[in-house]
All heavy atoms as atom14 arrays in JSON, in Angstrom:
{
  "sequence": "MSGGAHPRHQLDELIHSPVRFFIAATLAAVNQAEFRYVRDIIEVSDSVLSK",
  "atom14_mask": [
    [1, 1, 1, 1, 1, 1, 1, 1, 0, 0, 0, 0, 0, 0],
    [1, 1, 1, 1, 1, 1, 0, 0, 0, 0, 0, 0, 0, 0],
    [1, 1, 1, 1, 0, 0, 0, 0, 0, 0, 0, 0, 0, 0],
    [1, 1, 1, 1, 0, 0, 0, 0, 0, 0, 0, 0, 0, 0],
    [1, 1, 1, 1, 1, 0, 0, 0, 0, 0, 0, 0, 0, 0],
    [1, 1, 1, 1, 1, 1, 1, 1, 1, 1, 0, 0, 0, 0],
    [1, 1, 1, 1, 1, 1, 1, 0, 0, 0, 0, 0, 0, 0],
    [1, 1, 1, 1, 1, 1, 1, 1, 1, 1, 1, 0, 0, 0],
    [1, 1, 1, 1, 1, 1, 1, 1, 1, 1, 0, 0, 0, 0],
    [1, 1, 1, 1, 1, 1, 1, 1, 1, 0, 0, 0, 0, 0],
    [1, 1, 1, 1, 1, 1, 1, 1, 0, 0, 0, 0, 0, 0],
    [1, 1, 1, 1, 1, 1, 1, 1, 0, 0, 0, 0, 0, 0],
    [1, 1, 1, 1, 1, 1, 1, 1, 1, 0, 0, 0, 0, 0],
    [1, 1, 1, 1, 1, 1, 1, 1, 0, 0, 0, 0, 0, 0],
    [1, 1, 1, 1, 1, 1, 1, 1, 0, 0, 0, 0, 0, 0],
    [1, 1, 1, 1, 1, 1, 1, 1, 1, 1, 0, 0, 0, 0],
    [1, 1, 1, 1, 1, 1, 0, 0, 0, 0, 0, 0, 0, 0],
    [1, 1, 1, 1, 1, 1, 1, 0, 0, 0, 0, 0, 0, 0],
    [1, 1, 1, 1, 1, 1, 1, 0, 0, 0, 0, 0, 0, 0],
    [1, 1, 1, 1, 1, 1, 1, 1, 1, 1, 1, 0, 0, 0],
    [1, 1, 1, 1, 1, 1, 1, 1, 1, 1, 1, 0, 0, 0],
    [1, 1, 1, 1, 1, 1, 1, 1, 1, 1, 1, 0, 0, 0],
    [1, 1, 1, 1, 1, 1, 1, 1, 0, 0, 0, 0, 0, 0],
    [1, 1, 1, 1, 1, 0, 0, 0, 0, 0, 0, 0, 0, 0],
    [1, 1, 1, 1, 1, 0, 0, 0, 0, 0, 0, 0, 0, 0],
    [1, 1, 1, 1, 1, 1, 1, 0, 0, 0, 0, 0, 0, 0],
    [1, 1, 1, 1, 1, 1, 1, 1, 0, 0, 0, 0, 0, 0],
    [1, 1, 1, 1, 1, 0, 0, 0, 0, 0, 0, 0, 0, 0],
    [1, 1, 1, 1, 1, 0, 0, 0, 0, 0, 0, 0, 0, 0],
    [1, 1, 1, 1, 1, 1, 1, 0, 0, 0, 0, 0, 0, 0],
    [1, 1, 1, 1, 1, 1, 1, 1, 0, 0, 0, 0, 0, 0],
    [1, 1, 1, 1, 1, 1, 1, 1, 1, 0, 0, 0, 0, 0],
    [1, 1, 1, 1, 1, 0, 0, 0, 0, 0, 0, 0, 0, 0],
    [1, 1, 1, 1, 1, 1, 1, 1, 1, 0, 0, 0, 0, 0],
    [1, 1, 1, 1, 1, 1, 1, 1, 1, 1, 1, 0, 0, 0],
    [1, 1, 1, 1, 1, 1, 1, 1, 1, 1, 1, 0, 0, 0],
    [1, 1, 1, 1, 1, 1, 1, 1, 1, 1, 1, 1, 0, 0],
    [1, 1, 1, 1, 1, 1, 1, 0, 0, 0, 0, 0, 0, 0],
    [1, 1, 1, 1, 1, 1, 1, 1, 1, 1, 1, 0, 0, 0],
    [1, 1, 1, 1, 1, 1, 1, 1, 0, 0, 0, 0, 0, 0],
    [1, 1, 1, 1, 1, 1, 1, 1, 0, 0, 0, 0, 0, 0],
    [1, 1, 1, 1, 1, 1, 1, 1, 0, 0, 0, 0, 0, 0],
    [1, 1, 1, 1, 1, 1, 1, 1, 1, 0, 0, 0, 0, 0],
    [1, 1, 1, 1, 1, 1, 1, 0, 0, 0, 0, 0, 0, 0],
    [1, 1, 1, 1, 1, 1, 0, 0, 0, 0, 0, 0, 0, 0],
    [1, 1, 1, 1, 1, 1, 1, 1, 0, 0, 0, 0, 0, 0],
    [1, 1, 1, 1, 1, 1, 0, 0, 0, 0, 0, 0, 0, 0],
    [1, 1, 1, 1, 1, 1, 1, 0, 0, 0, 0, 0, 0, 0],
    [1, 1, 1, 1, 1, 1, 1, 1, 0, 0, 0, 0, 0, 0],
    [1, 1, 1, 1, 1, 1, 0, 0, 0, 0, 0, 0, 0, 0],
    [1, 1, 1, 1, 1, 1, 1, 1, 1, 0, 0, 0, 0, 0]
  ],
  "atom14_positions": [
    [[0.82, -1.2, -0.01], [-0.03, -0.01, -0.01], [0.89, 1.23, 0.0], [1.88, 1.36, 0.72], [-0.88, -0.01, 1.23], [-2.01, -1.07, 1.06], [-2.99, -1.18, 2.52], [-2.5, -2.79, 3.07], [0.0, 0.0, 0.0], [0.0, 0.0, 0.0], [0.0, 0.0, 0.0], [0.0, 0.0, 0.0], [0.0, 0.0, 0.0], [0.0, 0.0, 0.0]],
    [[0.54, 2.25, -0.78], [1.43, 3.33, -1.03], [0.98, 4.65, -0.4], [1.42, 5.68, -0.79], [1.57, 3.51, -2.52], [0.35, 3.79, -3.16], [0.0, 0.0, 0.0], [0.0, 0.0, 0.0], [0.0, 0.0, 0.0], [0.0, 0.0, 0.0], [0.0, 0.0, 0.0], [0.0, 0.0, 0.0], [0.0, 0.0, 0.0], [0.0, 0.0, 0.0]],
    [[0.13, 4.66, 0.55], [-0.25, 5.83, 1.35], [-0.39, 7.14, 0.6], [0.52, 7.93, 0.64], [0.0, 0.0, 0.0], [0.0, 0.0, 0.0], [0.0, 0.0, 0.0], [0.0, 0.0, 0.0], [0.0, 0.0, 0.0], [0.0, 0.0, 0.0], [0.0, 0.0, 0.0], [0.0, 0.0, 0.0], [0.0, 0.0, 0.0], [0.0, 0.0, 0.0]],
    [[-1.49, 7.43, 0.0], [-1.76, 8.69, -0.6], [-1.68, 8.75, -2.11], [-2.21, 9.69, -2.68], [0.0, 0.0, 0.0], [0.0, 0.0, 0.0], [0.0, 0.0, 0.0], [0.0, 0.0, 0.0], [0.0, 0.0, 0.0], [0.0, 0.0, 0.0], [0.0, 0.0, 0.0], [0.0, 0.0, 0.0], [0.0, 0.0, 0.0], [0.0, 0.0, 0.0]],
    [[-1.11, 7.78, -2.75], [-1.0, 7.81, -4.19], [-2.26, 7.4, -4.94], [-2.47, 7.76, -6.05], [0.21, 6.93, -4.62], [0.0, 0.0, 0.0], [0.0, 0.0, 0.0], [0.0, 0.0, 0.0], [0.0, 0.0, 0.0], [0.0, 0.0, 0.0], [0.0, 0.0, 0.0], [0.0, 0.0, 0.0], [0.0, 0.0, 0.0], [0.0, 0.0, 0.0]],
    [[-3.06, 6.61, -4.31], [-4.29, 6.13, -4.94], [-5.28, 7.28, -5.21], [-5.41, 8.16, -4.38], [-4.91, 5.03, -4.08], [-5.97, 4.27, -4.86], [-7.24, 4.65, -4.97], [-5.81, 3.1, -5.55], [-7.91, 3.74, -5.71], [-7.06, 2.8, -6.06], [0.0, 0.0, 0.0], [0.0, 0.0, 0.0], [0.0, 0.0, 0.0], [0.0, 0.0, 0.0]],
    [[-5.93, 7.29, -6.37], [-6.84, 8.37, -6.74], [-7.98, 8.54, -5.7], [-8.56, 9.65, -5.61], [-7.43, 7.95, -8.09], [-6.51, 6.94, -8.59], [-5.79, 6.3, -7.44], [0.0, 0.0, 0.0], [0.0, 0.0, 0.0], [0.0, 0.0, 0.0], [0.0, 0.0, 0.0], [0.0, 0.0, 0.0], [0.0, 0.0, 0.0], [0.0, 0.0, 0.0]],
    [[-8.34, 7.54, -4.98], [-9.45, 7.72, -4.02], [-9.2, 8.75, -2.97], [-10.08, 9.27, -2.34], [-9.79, 6.37, -3.36], [-8.81, 5.85, -2.38], [-9.25, 4.52, -1.84], [-8.13, 3.79, -1.24], [-7.61, 4.03, -0.05], [-8.16, 5.01, 0.71], [-6.62, 3.44, 0.36], [0.0, 0.0, 0.0], [0.0, 0.0, 0.0], [0.0, 0.0, 0.0]],
    [[-7.87, 9.05, -2.73], [-7.54, 10.1, -1.71], [-7.92, 11.53, -2.21], [-7.9, 12.41, -1.39], [-6.07, 10.0, -1.38], [-5.67, 8.68, -0.73], [-6.05, 8.39, 0.6], [-5.01, 7.6, -1.2], [-5.62, 7.22, 0.88], [-4.98, 6.7, -0.16], [0.0, 0.0, 0.0], [0.0, 0.0, 0.0], [0.0, 0.0, 0.0], [0.0, 0.0, 0.0]],
    [[-8.26, 11.68, -3.46], [-8.62, 12.93, -4.0], [-10.14, 13.19, -3.87], [-10.58, 14.3, -4.1], [-8.24, 13.05, -5.49], [-6.76, 12.96, -5.68], [-6.34, 12.89, -7.14], [-7.17, 13.05, -8.01], [-5.07, 12.65, -7.41], [0.0, 0.0, 0.0], [0.0, 0.0, 0.0], [0.0, 0.0, 0.0], [0.0, 0.0, 0.0], [0.0, 0.0, 0.0]],
    [[-10.93, 12.25, -3.49], [-12.36, 12.41, -3.33], [-12.7, 13.05, -1.99], [-12.02, 12.81, -1.0], [-13.07, 11.05, -3.38], [-13.0, 10.34, -4.73], [-13.64, 8.97, -4.66], [-13.71, 11.12, -5.83], [0.0, 0.0, 0.0], [0.0, 0.0, 0.0], [0.0, 0.0, 0.0], [0.0, 0.0, 0.0], [0.0, 0.0, 0.0], [0.0, 0.0, 0.0]],
    [[-13.74, 13.87, -1.95], [-14.18, 14.49, -0.73], [-14.99, 13.53, 0.07], [-16.05, 13.1, -0.4], [-14.99, 15.72, -1.1], [-15.46, 16.51, 0.12], [-15.43, 16.0, 1.25], [-15.88, 17.66, -0.11], [0.0, 0.0, 0.0], [0.0, 0.0, 0.0], [0.0, 0.0, 0.0], [0.0, 0.0, 0.0], [0.0, 0.0, 0.0], [0.0, 0.0, 0.0]],
    [[-14.5, 13.1, 1.2], [-15.17, 12.07, 1.99], [-16.52, 12.52, 2.56], [-17.33, 11.72, 2.95], [-14.26, 11.6, 3.15], [-13.06, 10.85, 2.62], [-12.22, 10.23, 3.67], [-12.82, 9.82, 4.73], [-11.04, 10.1, 3.51], [0.0, 0.0, 0.0], [0.0, 0.0, 0.0], [0.0, 0.0, 0.0], [0.0, 0.0, 0.0], [0.0, 0.0, 0.0]],
    [[-16.81, 13.86, 2.56], [-18.11, 14.33, 2.99], [-19.2, 14.01, 1.98], [-20.36, 13.87, 2.31], [-18.07, 15.79, 3.32], [-17.26, 16.25, 4.48], [-17.18, 17.79, 4.56], [-17.85, 15.69, 5.78], [0.0, 0.0, 0.0], [0.0, 0.0, 0.0], [0.0, 0.0, 0.0], [0.0, 0.0, 0.0], [0.0, 0.0, 0.0], [0.0, 0.0, 0.0]],
    [[-18.75, 13.9, 0.73], [-19.68, 13.67, -0.38], [-19.62, 12.23, -0.85], [-20.67, 11.65, -1.16], [-19.42, 14.66, -1.54], [-19.53, 16.1, -1.04], [-20.31, 14.39, -2.74], [-19.04, 17.13, -2.05], [0.0, 0.0, 0.0], [0.0, 0.0, 0.0], [0.0, 0.0, 0.0], [0.0, 0.0, 0.0], [0.0, 0.0, 0.0], [0.0, 0.0, 0.0]],
    [[-18.5, 11.67, -0.91], [-18.31, 10.32, -1.45], [-17.74, 9.39, -0.41], [-17.05, 9.79, 0.51], [-17.29, 10.34, -2.62], [-17.52, 11.43, -3.62], [-18.61, 11.48, -4.4], [-16.77, 12.5, -3.98], [-18.6, 12.49, -5.19], [-17.47, 13.13, -4.99], [0.0, 0.0, 0.0], [0.0, 0.0, 0.0], [0.0, 0.0, 0.0], [0.0, 0.0, 0.0]],
    [[-18.01, 8.1, -0.56], [-17.35, 7.11, 0.23], [-16.28, 6.5, -0.69], [-16.57, 5.59, -1.48], [-18.32, 6.04, 0.68], [-17.62, 4.99, 1.38], [0.0, 0.0, 0.0], [0.0, 0.0, 0.0], [0.0, 0.0, 0.0], [0.0, 0.0, 0.0], [0.0, 0.0, 0.0], [0.0, 0.0, 0.0], [0.0, 0.0, 0.0], [0.0, 0.0, 0.0]],
    [[-15.05, 6.99, -0.59], [-13.99, 6.59, -1.58], [-13.79, 5.11, -1.68], [-13.68, 4.57, -2.79], [-12.74, 7.32, -1.12], [-13.25, 8.47, -0.28], [-14.56, 7.98, 0.35], [0.0, 0.0, 0.0], [0.0, 0.0, 0.0], [0.0, 0.0, 0.0], [0.0, 0.0, 0.0], [0.0, 0.0, 0.0], [0.0, 0.0, 0.0], [0.0, 0.0, 0.0]],
    [[-13.73, 4.4, -0.56], [-13.44, 2.95, -0.62], [-14.59, 2.28, -1.31], [-14.38, 1.42, -2.23], [-13.18, 2.36, 0.77], [-13.04, 0.86, 0.7], [-11.86, 2.99, 1.3], [0.0, 0.0, 0.0], [0.0, 0.0, 0.0], [0.0, 0.0, 0.0], [0.0, 0.0, 0.0], [0.0, 0.0, 0.0], [0.0, 0.0, 0.0], [0.0, 0.0, 0.0]],
    [[-15.79, 2.58, -0.96], [-16.99, 1.9, -1.62], [-17.05, 2.23, -3.07], [-17.4, 1.37, -3.89], [-18.29, 2.29, -0.87], [-18.39, 1.66, 0.5], [-19.74, 2.07, 1.15], [-19.8, 1.54, 2.47], [-20.74, 1.76, 3.31], [-21.76, 2.54, 2.93], [-20.74, 1.27, 4.53], [0.0, 0.0, 0.0], [0.0, 0.0, 0.0], [0.0, 0.0, 0.0]],
    [[-16.81, 3.44, -3.43], [-16.82, 3.83, -4.85], [-15.83, 3.03, -5.66], [-16.15, 2.56, -6.67], [-16.43, 5.37, -4.93], [-16.33, 5.85, -6.33], [-17.46, 6.11, -7.05], [-15.12, 6.07, -6.86], [-17.36, 6.6, -8.39], [-15.02, 6.53, -8.18], [-16.12, 6.82, -8.91], [0.0, 0.0, 0.0], [0.0, 0.0, 0.0], [0.0, 0.0, 0.0]],
    [[-14.59, 2.91, -5.14], [-13.57, 2.11, -5.85], [-13.85, 0.62, -5.81], [-13.45, -0.06, -6.77], [-12.2, 2.5, -5.39], [-11.7, 3.76, -6.11], [-11.9, 5.01, -5.53], [-11.08, 3.64, -7.34], [-11.44, 6.13, -6.19], [-10.66, 4.84, -8.0], [-10.87, 6.05, -7.43], [0.0, 0.0, 0.0], [0.0, 0.0, 0.0], [0.0, 0.0, 0.0]],
    [[-14.44, 0.08, -4.79], [-14.89, -1.29, -4.76], [-15.85, -1.54, -5.93], [-15.73, -2.48, -6.72], [-15.49, -1.71, -3.43], [-14.4, -1.76, -2.35], [-16.14, -3.12, -3.58], [-14.95, -1.93, -0.95], [0.0, 0.0, 0.0], [0.0, 0.0, 0.0], [0.0, 0.0, 0.0], [0.0, 0.0, 0.0], [0.0, 0.0, 0.0], [0.0, 0.0, 0.0]],
    [[-16.86, -0.72, -6.02], [-17.86, -0.83, -7.07], [-17.23, -0.71, -8.46], [-17.6, -1.46, -9.32], [-18.97, 0.24, -6.86], [0.0, 0.0, 0.0], [0.0, 0.0, 0.0], [0.0, 0.0, 0.0], [0.0, 0.0, 0.0], [0.0, 0.0, 0.0], [0.0, 0.0, 0.0], [0.0, 0.0, 0.0], [0.0, 0.0, 0.0], [0.0, 0.0, 0.0]],
    [[-16.39, 0.26, -8.59], [-15.74, 0.46, -9.93], [-14.84, -0.75, -10.27], [-14.84, -1.21, -11.43], [-14.89, 1.74, -9.89], [0.0, 0.0, 0.0], [0.0, 0.0, 0.0], [0.0, 0.0, 0.0], [0.0, 0.0, 0.0], [0.0, 0.0, 0.0], [0.0, 0.0, 0.0], [0.0, 0.0, 0.0], [0.0, 0.0, 0.0], [0.0, 0.0, 0.0]],
    [[-14.12, -1.3, -9.33], [-13.28, -2.45, -9.56], [-14.11, -3.64, -9.93], [-13.82, -4.36, -10.89], [-12.43, -2.75, -8.34], [-11.64, -1.61, -8.06], [-11.54, -3.95, -8.57], [0.0, 0.0, 0.0], [0.0, 0.0, 0.0], [0.0, 0.0, 0.0], [0.0, 0.0, 0.0], [0.0, 0.0, 0.0], [0.0, 0.0, 0.0], [0.0, 0.0, 0.0]],
    [[-15.21, -3.91, -9.17], [-16.02, -5.08, -9.45], [-16.88, -4.93, -10.69], [-17.17, -5.94, -11.33], [-16.9, -5.33, -8.23], [-16.17, -5.76, -6.94], [-17.13, -5.93, -5.82], [-15.35, -7.03, -7.16], [0.0, 0.0, 0.0], [0.0, 0.0, 0.0], [0.0, 0.0, 0.0], [0.0, 0.0, 0.0], [0.0, 0.0, 0.0], [0.0, 0.0, 0.0]],
    [[-17.14, -3.71, -11.09], [-17.91, -3.51, -12.34], [-17.1, -3.94, -13.58], [-17.7, -4.29, -14.61], [-18.33, -2.09, -12.45], [0.0, 0.0, 0.0], [0.0, 0.0, 0.0], [0.0, 0.0, 0.0], [0.0, 0.0, 0.0], [0.0, 0.0, 0.0], [0.0, 0.0, 0.0], [0.0, 0.0, 0.0], [0.0, 0.0, 0.0], [0.0, 0.0, 0.0]],
    [[-15.84, -3.95, -13.46], [-14.94, -4.25, -14.58], [-14.64, -5.76, -14.74], [-14.04, -6.11, -15.7], [-13.65, -3.45, -14.46], [0.0, 0.0, 0.0], [0.0, 0.0, 0.0], [0.0, 0.0, 0.0], [0.0, 0.0, 0.0], [0.0, 0.0, 0.0], [0.0, 0.0, 0.0], [0.0, 0.0, 0.0], [0.0, 0.0, 0.0], [0.0, 0.0, 0.0]],
    [[-15.09, -6.57, -13.77], [-14.82, -8.0, -13.83], [-16.04, -8.84, -13.54], [-17.04, -8.37, -12.99], [-13.68, -8.38, -12.81], [-12.37, -7.64, -13.13], [-14.08, -8.05, -11.38], [0.0, 0.0, 0.0], [0.0, 0.0, 0.0], [0.0, 0.0, 0.0], [0.0, 0.0, 0.0], [0.0, 0.0, 0.0], [0.0, 0.0, 0.0], [0.0, 0.0, 0.0]],
    [[-15.98, -10.14, -13.91], [-17.08, -11.03, -13.63], [-17.0, -11.57, -12.22], [-17.99, -11.83, -11.55], [-17.07, -12.2, -14.57], [-17.52, -11.77, -15.95], [-18.3, -10.88, -16.1], [-16.93, -12.42, -16.98], [0.0, 0.0, 0.0], [0.0, 0.0, 0.0], [0.0, 0.0, 0.0], [0.0, 0.0, 0.0], [0.0, 0.0, 0.0], [0.0, 0.0, 0.0]],
    [[-15.74, -11.75, -11.72], [-15.55, -12.14, -10.33], [-14.12, -11.75, -9.92], [-13.29, -11.5, -10.79], [-15.76, -13.64, -10.11], [-14.86, -14.53, -10.96], [-15.21, -15.99, -10.76], [-16.02, -16.36, -9.92], [-14.58, -16.88, -11.52], [0.0, 0.0, 0.0], [0.0, 0.0, 0.0], [0.0, 0.0, 0.0], [0.0, 0.0, 0.0], [0.0, 0.0, 0.0]],
    [[-13.96, -11.6, -8.61], [-12.61, -11.16, -8.12], [-12.39, -11.74, -6.72], [-13.3, -11.87, -5.93], [-12.55, -9.63, -8.05], [0.0, 0.0, 0.0], [0.0, 0.0, 0.0], [0.0, 0.0, 0.0], [0.0, 0.0, 0.0], [0.0, 0.0, 0.0], [0.0, 0.0, 0.0], [0.0, 0.0, 0.0], [0.0, 0.0, 0.0], [0.0, 0.0, 0.0]],
    [[-11.15, -12.1, -6.49], [-10.74, -12.56, -5.15], [-10.57, -11.36, -4.27], [-10.26, -10.29, -4.66], [-9.49, -13.37, -5.26], [-9.64, -14.67, -5.98], [-8.33, -15.51, -6.01], [-7.41, -15.13, -5.25], [-8.31, -16.54, -6.69], [0.0, 0.0, 0.0], [0.0, 0.0, 0.0], [0.0, 0.0, 0.0], [0.0, 0.0, 0.0], [0.0, 0.0, 0.0]],
    [[-10.74, -11.63, -2.96], [-10.64, -10.58, -1.96], [-9.28, -9.89, -2.04], [-9.23, -8.62, -2.09], [-10.74, -11.23, -0.56], [-10.7, -10.25, 0.55], [-11.85, -9.68, 1.07], [-9.47, -9.93, 1.17], [-11.79, -8.78, 2.15], [-9.43, -9.05, 2.24], [-10.58, -8.46, 2.71], [0.0, 0.0, 0.0], [0.0, 0.0, 0.0], [0.0, 0.0, 0.0]],
    [[-8.23, -10.63, -2.2], [-6.86, -9.94, -2.21], [-6.68, -9.14, -3.5], [-5.91, -8.15, -3.42], [-5.76, -11.01, -2.06], [-5.63, -11.98, -3.17], [-4.52, -12.94, -2.93], [-4.47, -13.85, -4.09], [-3.93, -14.99, -4.09], [-3.38, -15.48, -3.06], [-3.95, -15.74, -5.17], [0.0, 0.0, 0.0], [0.0, 0.0, 0.0], [0.0, 0.0, 0.0]],
    [[-7.25, -9.56, -4.57], [-7.16, -8.74, -5.79], [-7.78, -7.36, -5.57], [-7.2, -6.33, -5.89], [-7.87, -9.45, -6.97], [-8.05, -8.6, -8.17], [-7.01, -8.42, -9.05], [-9.26, -7.99, -8.45], [-7.16, -7.6, -10.19], [-9.46, -7.19, -9.56], [-8.37, -6.99, -10.44], [-8.54, -6.16, -11.56], [0.0, 0.0, 0.0], [0.0, 0.0, 0.0]],
    [[-9.0, -7.33, -5.05], [-9.7, -6.08, -4.76], [-8.92, -5.27, -3.75], [-8.68, -4.03, -3.93], [-11.14, -6.32, -4.29], [-11.81, -5.0, -3.98], [-11.9, -7.1, -5.37], [0.0, 0.0, 0.0], [0.0, 0.0, 0.0], [0.0, 0.0, 0.0], [0.0, 0.0, 0.0], [0.0, 0.0, 0.0], [0.0, 0.0, 0.0], [0.0, 0.0, 0.0]],
    [[-8.44, -5.91, -2.71], [-7.66, -5.24, -1.71], [-6.39, -4.55, -2.27], [-6.09, -3.38, -2.0], [-7.23, -6.22, -0.61], [-6.34, -5.63, 0.48], [-5.58, -6.64, 1.22], [-4.71, -7.33, 0.31], [-4.2, -8.62, 0.44], [-4.63, -9.32, 1.48], [-3.4, -9.17, -0.4], [0.0, 0.0, 0.0], [0.0, 0.0, 0.0], [0.0, 0.0, 0.0]],
    [[-5.7, -5.28, -3.15], [-4.49, -4.73, -3.73], [-4.72, -3.65, -4.72], [-4.02, -2.67, -4.81], [-3.67, -5.9, -4.37], [-3.09, -6.87, -3.34], [-3.18, -6.57, -2.1], [-2.68, -7.93, -3.75], [0.0, 0.0, 0.0], [0.0, 0.0, 0.0], [0.0, 0.0, 0.0], [0.0, 0.0, 0.0], [0.0, 0.0, 0.0], [0.0, 0.0, 0.0]],
    [[-5.78, -3.75, -5.53], [-6.12, -2.72, -6.49], [-6.52, -1.45, -5.8], [-6.15, -0.35, -6.22], [-7.26, -3.2, -7.43], [-6.8, -4.34, -8.34], [-7.89, -2.08, -8.21], [-5.78, -3.92, -9.37], [0.0, 0.0, 0.0], [0.0, 0.0, 0.0], [0.0, 0.0, 0.0], [0.0, 0.0, 0.0], [0.0, 0.0, 0.0], [0.0, 0.0, 0.0]],
    [[-7.29, -1.57, -4.75], [-7.78, -0.37, -4.04], [-6.75, 0.15, -3.04], [-6.87, 1.31, -2.6], [-9.15, -0.67, -3.34], [-10.12, -1.11, -4.41], [-9.63, 0.52, -2.58], [-11.43, -1.61, -3.85], [0.0, 0.0, 0.0], [0.0, 0.0, 0.0], [0.0, 0.0, 0.0], [0.0, 0.0, 0.0], [0.0, 0.0, 0.0], [0.0, 0.0, 0.0]],
    [[-5.8, -0.6, -2.69], [-4.71, -0.28, -1.76], [-5.23, 0.06, -0.4], [-5.03, 1.11, 0.17], [-3.93, 0.89, -2.33], [-3.23, 0.63, -3.65], [-2.45, 1.77, -4.22], [-2.47, 2.88, -3.64], [-1.81, 1.6, -5.29], [0.0, 0.0, 0.0], [0.0, 0.0, 0.0], [0.0, 0.0, 0.0], [0.0, 0.0, 0.0], [0.0, 0.0, 0.0]],
    [[-6.02, -0.91, 0.19], [-6.5, -0.8, 1.55], [-6.1, -2.09, 2.33], [-5.79, -3.09, 1.73], [-7.99, -0.61, 1.64], [-8.47, 0.71, 1.03], [-8.81, -1.77, 0.96], [0.0, 0.0, 0.0], [0.0, 0.0, 0.0], [0.0, 0.0, 0.0], [0.0, 0.0, 0.0], [0.0, 0.0, 0.0], [0.0, 0.0, 0.0], [0.0, 0.0, 0.0]],
    [[-6.26, -2.0, 3.62], [-5.97, -3.17, 4.44], [-7.13, -4.17, 4.41], [-8.26, -3.84, 4.02], [-5.75, -2.77, 5.9], [-6.92, -2.2, 6.44], [0.0, 0.0, 0.0], [0.0, 0.0, 0.0], [0.0, 0.0, 0.0], [0.0, 0.0, 0.0], [0.0, 0.0, 0.0], [0.0, 0.0, 0.0], [0.0, 0.0, 0.0], [0.0, 0.0, 0.0]],
    [[-6.87, -5.31, 4.87], [-7.93, -6.4, 4.98], [-9.1, -5.89, 5.78], [-10.26, -6.07, 5.38], [-7.37, -7.69, 5.57], [-6.43, -8.43, 4.68], [-6.25, -8.03, 3.53], [-5.92, -9.47, 5.17], [0.0, 0.0, 0.0], [0.0, 0.0, 0.0], [0.0, 0.0, 0.0], [0.0, 0.0, 0.0], [0.0, 0.0, 0.0], [0.0, 0.0, 0.0]],
    [[-8.81, -5.25, 6.89], [-9.93, -4.85, 7.79], [-10.78, -3.74, 7.17], [-12.0, -3.72, 7.31], [-9.37, -4.39, 9.12], [-8.57, -3.25, 8.99], [0.0, 0.0, 0.0], [0.0, 0.0, 0.0], [0.0, 0.0, 0.0], [0.0, 0.0, 0.0], [0.0, 0.0, 0.0], [0.0, 0.0, 0.0], [0.0, 0.0, 0.0], [0.0, 0.0, 0.0]],
    [[-10.15, -2.86, 6.42], [-10.93, -1.76, 5.76], [-11.83, -2.39, 4.68], [-13.03, -2.07, 4.56], [-9.99, -0.73, 5.16], [-10.78, 0.26, 4.24], [-9.35, 0.1, 6.25], [0.0, 0.0, 0.0], [0.0, 0.0, 0.0], [0.0, 0.0, 0.0], [0.0, 0.0, 0.0], [0.0, 0.0, 0.0], [0.0, 0.0, 0.0], [0.0, 0.0, 0.0]],
    [[-11.28, -3.31, 3.91], [-12.07, -3.88, 2.84], [-13.19, -4.76, 3.34], [-14.25, -4.85, 2.81], [-11.2, -4.7, 1.87], [-11.83, -5.26, 0.64], [-12.52, -4.19, -0.21], [-10.86, -6.08, -0.15], [0.0, 0.0, 0.0], [0.0, 0.0, 0.0], [0.0, 0.0, 0.0], [0.0, 0.0, 0.0], [0.0, 0.0, 0.0], [0.0, 0.0, 0.0]],
    [[-12.95, -5.47, 4.45], [-13.93, -6.39, 4.96], [-15.15, -5.69, 5.59], [-16.23, -6.26, 5.72], [-13.35, -7.3, 6.02], [-12.97, -6.62, 7.17], [0.0, 0.0, 0.0], [0.0, 0.0, 0.0], [0.0, 0.0, 0.0], [0.0, 0.0, 0.0], [0.0, 0.0, 0.0], [0.0, 0.0, 0.0], [0.0, 0.0, 0.0], [0.0, 0.0, 0.0]],
    [[-15.02, -4.39, 5.87], [-16.14, -3.67, 6.41], [-17.07, -3.25, 5.35], [-18.18, -3.06, 5.43], [-15.66, -2.37, 7.19], [-14.9, -2.73, 8.42], [-14.42, -1.47, 9.05], [-13.57, -1.84, 10.29], [-12.97, -0.71, 10.91], [0.0, 0.0, 0.0], [0.0, 0.0, 0.0], [0.0, 0.0, 0.0], [0.0, 0.0, 0.0], [0.0, 0.0, 0.0]]
  ]
}
């Protein structure tokens, strides 16, 4: 995880839920995905993604 480089850090958290937005965008592009694939693409910890 690269702390700050991911585009989700540019979203206003008062208006958007950055992690949920990027989960939806990532999953929309594939038929299925493993947990670790989504975690690595979004650059979040296991605990953040599991919520």
